[in-house]
N, C-alpha and C positions, 0 to 999 in steps of 0.2 A: 770516252776513250780511258781519262784520266783515273776513274774510278775501277775501271775493269783492270787496269793494269795494276793500282795499288792492291786490289784483291789478289791479283794473282802472284805480287811481291808477299804479301802478308804470306800466304799460304807457303811460297816457298821457305819465307823464315819461319813456319813453325817446325815444318820438315827439318831444316838444319838446326834447330833448337835442340829437339826432340834427338838429334843423332848426336850431338854435343854431349845430352845428356847422358844419354847411353855410352859414349866413350869418356866419361868424366873429363871433358872439355880437354883433350888431347890432341886434336887433329886442327893443327895451325891454318892451313889452308880453309876448312869449314868455318871456321872461328873468323878469319878474314870478310871471310862471305856473310857471314851473318853480321858481323859489325857492319858492314858498309850500309847492309838492307835495314837494319832496324835505324842504323842514323837517318836513313833515310826517310824514313816513315816516322820516328819521333821528331826528328829536329828538320825535316821538312828538306829540299835539296840543295840548301847553304850550309845544313852541318855538314856537308861532305867536303868540305874547304875546312873544317877545322882541323888541328894536327890530329894523326892517326892514334897516337898514344892517348888523347884525352878521350877521344870516341872508343879507345879499346876498355878503358879504366871504368868509364860509365856504364857500358853495355855489359861488359863482365860481370859488373857489380847487380846488376838486374837479373841477368843468368844465374847468378849464385840465388839471389833471393828466392826464385821461382826453384829452382833446383830443391833448397831447405825445406819449402813450403810442401813441394809436393814428396820428399821423404816424410816428413811429420805426418801428410795426411794418410800415406802409405802403412805408417804402422799404428797410428792412434786409431782408426776407424777397426780395423778388425779387433784388436784388444779391448776395445769398448763393448764390442759384438761378445765378444768371449765373456767379458765378466758380466752381462746383464742376464745371458743365458743361464750364466752358474747360478744367480740369485732366483731366477723363475725356476729353475729343476729343485734347489734346495725348499725354496716355502712350498712348493707341491709336496714334497716329501714328508716334512713337518705337518702339513695340514691333514693330509689322509692317514698320518700315523696317530690322529686324535682319538682316543677312545667316545665309543655311541654312549651318551649320557641323557637321560631325560633329567630335567633341572627338579628340585624339589620333587623326588621322588614319584613325578607322574611320569606314566611311561604307557607306550602302545606297542605293543607288539604282534608281528605277522601271526606269528602261530596263534594267536588269541582267537584272531576274526580272519579269515580267510578272504576276505570282503575289502579288508584294508589294505592300502597302499604301503608299498616299502619305504621307511623313513631314516632318515639320517639328519642327527640334532647335534645343535650346538650350544654352549653355554655361553650367554652374551651379556654383559650388563649394560641397564640403560638406567634412565630415570625418569619418572612419571610426576605429573602435577601434584598428585594426590597422596603418592607413596613413594617410598625410596629406594633403593636396588629392587629392580624384579627380574624376571626371569624374559626370554625371547626364544621360542624354539622357530627353527628355520627348518621346511619341509622339504625334502627331495620327493616327489611322487616317483612311482616306476612307471614305464613307458605306456602301459595301460591305465587310461585316466579312471580315477574310481573316487566318489566322494569318503571325506572323512568324517568319522561318528565324534559326537561332539563328545568331550573331555569334560566332566567335572573341575574347575579351577578352585583353588584355596582362595581367600580372600584376598590375598596380597600378590596374586599371581596374574601375568599379562602375557599373554599368548598372538604372537603374528605368526600370520602363514607368508614366505617367501616363496620367489622364484629357486628354482633349484639350480646351482651353481651361480647365485651371486652372494657375495661376500657383503655381509652387514657390517658396518662399519661402526666400531665404539665409540659413543658419542655421549659427552656429559650437558644437560641442560638444565639452566637454572629453572627452579620449581615455579610453576605460575600462580598467580591469585584468580580464581576464577568466579566471578559474579554468579550470584544465582537470583533465579525472581521466582515469584510466587506465580503459579499459572493463572491464578485468578485473574490477574491484570494483565494477560498476554494480548490481549485483542485492543487496549485502549491505545489510541494513535498518541504518539509523537509531535508536538506542534511546533513548527516553525517559528521562527521571529517573526516574519512577516503573519503568521496566523494568530500569533499571540497579539499584537499588536492591531490586526485587526478588530480580533474582539473585543479588547476592552473600548476601542470606538464606536461599535455599534452598542454593545452594552450600555455608554454614556448616551446613545443617542435614543435608546430604549426609556432609560431612565429621565431625559429631560422630557420626552414626551407622555411621561405620567406627569411630571409635576406640573407641567404647562398645560397638562388637559389637552393636548393637541389634539383637534378634530379630525385629522387625517389620519388617527390612529385609533381614538376615545369616541364615542359618542354617548352623549347624555339621555339616560332614558329617566323620565321625570317621575313623581311620587303620583300615582294614580292609585284608584279602587275600581276592580273589575271581576267579574264572575268568573271562577275558576272552578271547572267540574261543579257546576251549580252551585257553589259557594261564592259569597261576595268577600274579596279578599283584597286589603291594602295592601300596597308595597311602597317601600321610599324608594327615594329615588337614587340611582346608581349610574355608574359609569358601565360601559360594555366595548370590549374590542372591535372595532367595526368589521373586521375579518377575521376569519377562523387562523391558527396559530400556526406558521407557514414551517417548512422544514427548516428554511435558512434562519427563524427568528429562535427555532428549538437546539438548533446546531451553535447558536451563540451560548446558552446557557449551559451545554455541555462541554464545549470548551473552557468555560470559563470555571466548570468544576475539575477540570484538567489542570489548569494553572492555579487554581489554589490546591492541588494534590488531594482532591476529594474523589479517590479514586473508588472507593466504596457507593459512592451516592452516583456516580457515575453509571457506575454498573447496574444500580437498580434503577435508573431513569432512560437508559438508552433505548430505543424502539427496538421490538423484537421482530425485525424483518422476516423473520421463517415464518410469520403469521401470514406473510402471502400465498404458501402454498396451503393454508387450511381448505375446508370443504367448503368454506364460500366461494371460491373459485377453482373447486378443484376439477381436473381435465383442463383447464384455459391455458393456451401456448404461453399467455403471458405472464404466468406466475413466476416462475425463475428471474426473467429480466426485471421483474419490478422488485425483487428480493434484492436483487444486487445494487440497481440504481437508484427506487424511487427516493429513497432518505438522503445519499448520498452523491449523486450525482447533481451537479450545476442545473440543470435544465429543468428539475423541478423543485428549485427553491422557492418559488413563491406558489407552489402548492401545499395543501393543508397537512400536517403532520399528523401520521396514524400509528398506530402497533405501539400505541406509547400506554403504560399503566396507568390507573388512575392514581398510585403511589408517586410515579413518575411527574405526572401533573402537578400533583399538591407541592412537589421540590420545586417543580418551575416557579409556581406561585410565588412560594416563601423566598425562594432566590429573588426576585422581584421585587417584592416587598421589601426584605431588607435592604436590596442596593437602592433603591427610592428614597427610603427613610435616613439610610447613612449618609446619600448627599445633601437631604435636607437640614440634619443635623450638622454637617459642617459647611452649611453656605449660610446659615443662618442662626441669631444667637438663642440660646438654650428656650426664651420666653415667646418669640416666635416660632420656633423649630415646632414646639408643642401642640401649634394650633393648624401646623398646616402636614404632621404625619399623617399617615394613611394608616386607614386599622388593617386592611388586609387586600392581598388580589387572590382570587379564589374563583372555584367553580359555581357557578350559578345555581340557583334553587329553581327548581322546576316553574314555579308561578313567576320569577321574573323573568325567567326567558318567554315565558309564553307573553306574557306583557310587551317586553321588549319585541318580538316578533309581530306582535298584532301593528306595531308602529302606530298606536293611537288612533284606529281608526276601528275600533270595536273588533267583535267577534265573527269574523270571516275563515273560510276553509284556509285560502292562502293570502298572504300579504299584500297580493296586488288584487283581488279578487273584489275590493270595493270599487274598484275604478271602473272595470266592464261589466260589474256582476257576474264573471263566468267562473265556473265551477270546474276548469279545466288547469292544467298547467301550461297552458298555450294562451297566445294572446288571438286576437281577430284574423289576423295574416296567417296562425298558425304556426307562430316563432315560440319555440318553447323559452320558459321562464327560469328555471332552473334545470339543475342537474340531478337526472334521476334517471332507473334502468327502464328502458323502453321494448325489452325483449318481449314481454307478454305486452305492450301496449296494442289497443285496438289498430288493426289496418288502416281505420279510417282516418283516425286522428296523425297517424304516421303523413300520410298522404296528404294533409294539409299543410304540413311544414315546408312551407315556403322558403324559410329562412335558412335550409339546410342544404347540405349539398348532395352531390348526385351518388355519393355511398352510402346514406339514407340505411338501406336494408341491411348492412354491414356491420351498422352501429351496434353495442350491447347499452349504450347511454345517450341522453340528448345531446350532452356534451361532445360526443363522439360525432354526431351527425353537422356541427360545424367545424370541430377541429379536426374532420379528416381520418380518424384512430378510433382504433377500438377500446382505448385504456379508461380506466374509470373517474378519477377524480380529475376536475379542473383547477385553476387557478382561482386564489381565494378572492380574485375583485371582477371576477367573469358575472356576466348578467347586471340586470339594474339592481340597486339596493332598494330594500323598502324605505318608507315615509322618515323612518328614524337613521338613515345612512348603513343600515347592515347589510352588507353583502353576503350571497348566499344562506340566509338564515335559514333556508328550506333549500333540502338535498345537497348534494356535494359530500360531505359527509355529517353523520349524525355527531352531534354533541353532548357533553357529557352533562349532566345535572343531577343535583339532588332531589329524589322524587318528591311531589307535595304529601304534604304529612308525614309521609314513611319516614323522610329521609334518607332512603337507601340509593345505593347506585342504581341510575339508568341514564337514557338518551333521549334527545327529540330530536326534530325535524327530518329523519330520514335522509338516507343518503345515495350515493351512486349507483348501489343495487336497491332501492325502495321501489316500490309502485308510486302509482299516483294517489294512493289513498294514504301512504304510510309518510310520504311528505307536508301532511296536512297540520297546518297549527294547534289543531285540537285531536290530533290522534293520538291514540294510546302511545304511552312512553315505550322504548324496546330497549335491549339488550339490558334488562332487568337484573341487579346486583353482579352486574359483570365489572370484576376488576382489574381484568386482563388487557393487553392489548389487542387491537383489530383492526382489519385494514380498511372498515367501513366508519371506524371511529376517531375522532378527534375533538378538540376545546377550544372554546371560545370565554376568555375570564372576564370576570367583572369586579369592580370594588365601589364601596359602598361610599357615595357622596357624603360630604361634610353638612352640606346643608343645600336645601331645595332651591331651585333658581325660578 
């Protein structure tokens, strides 16, 4: 009840107040009633006990303040609206009174071409990062939308098209220095600090493996005299990488070139991944995914690097040779280091590759043939012993592959029969190594060598796209004189031993 009564009193008070304001406060009776109600609402019921003069003075002061504020608002607001309206009218008249001018003598006239829209232009100054003051044209298009023919611009002109009716503000922008880059280096990635740190760490690991002759990375091929294509050939002892060089290892090399700002070398050495789309796998659905992912995706880190040119491989070998010798020089005295320096890390000669592939067991078709006498790339249970193409392999031998999965009929390589996919290469440590400890010396990818006697570029060992005959140790060399990258071509480096063991 109290709240309702107070609300009613407040309503009555407001009515009395406005009546007093209208009569300029001359009605004594209304004033007295208003004073009593204001006193009750403002000062509570106890305030009614205060002297009437005190109540009257205080409340009349409040009424006067309210009255003055209302009078102020009554005059200021209309005055402000009138001034604002005048400004807008003056601005509009000045804007439409400007002549139609095409800056720098460039003009477009409706009479010249009936297909052009009606345009209105204004000359506006602006600042560009490469030139000084230039001209901007604001185009107002007629109701019928039409295309504007291109206009030849002078060297220092810059034309922009704006929406009709929008005013373009004049701005002064400080000239900017724009960095320019040679497009030749556009595709070179920028390495993070983590990638740089990782590259240095892995490079150091590679260098130590060579210096310490780590058996998990390098195997010793002893000096031997064997028959090579009917000739008796003596081969000095050397060390050979126990696996084909992987994508991960080759990326360490490329990253280090970036760190050293050797961008030209990087461009020469980086794999040409577009080779995945060439004729050897033309029509295969996996060509494009392999182009995008095979070299760069971590899933293929331990797969053999392919599509590398012979020049890129020689750069890799020289890079590792220099890194090893620099480490030796820094770690030993001059006299001691001279006895430890390696001659070179390089692409092997064909005769070196053949001696290494035989594993010291003589002239057999496959590295495993001496064990069982088999002339097939399978063991007695039908398990494949290397990675090669089985698309045209006899069905009778396919059916013997007890080590394969249920999707053998869909695989295009023997590796695909157990990895349950249709892809080409397999990891470099797949299958069993030969007796020297070399993994995938036959199959997987063909390996770069220098041809016996001629020293021309060629490859040995066969690959994932080779048939059972091409993966034999004594097969004729392939990819003769090929120096470009190839999806079936990788490499396995060697370096000459200081002394025989």
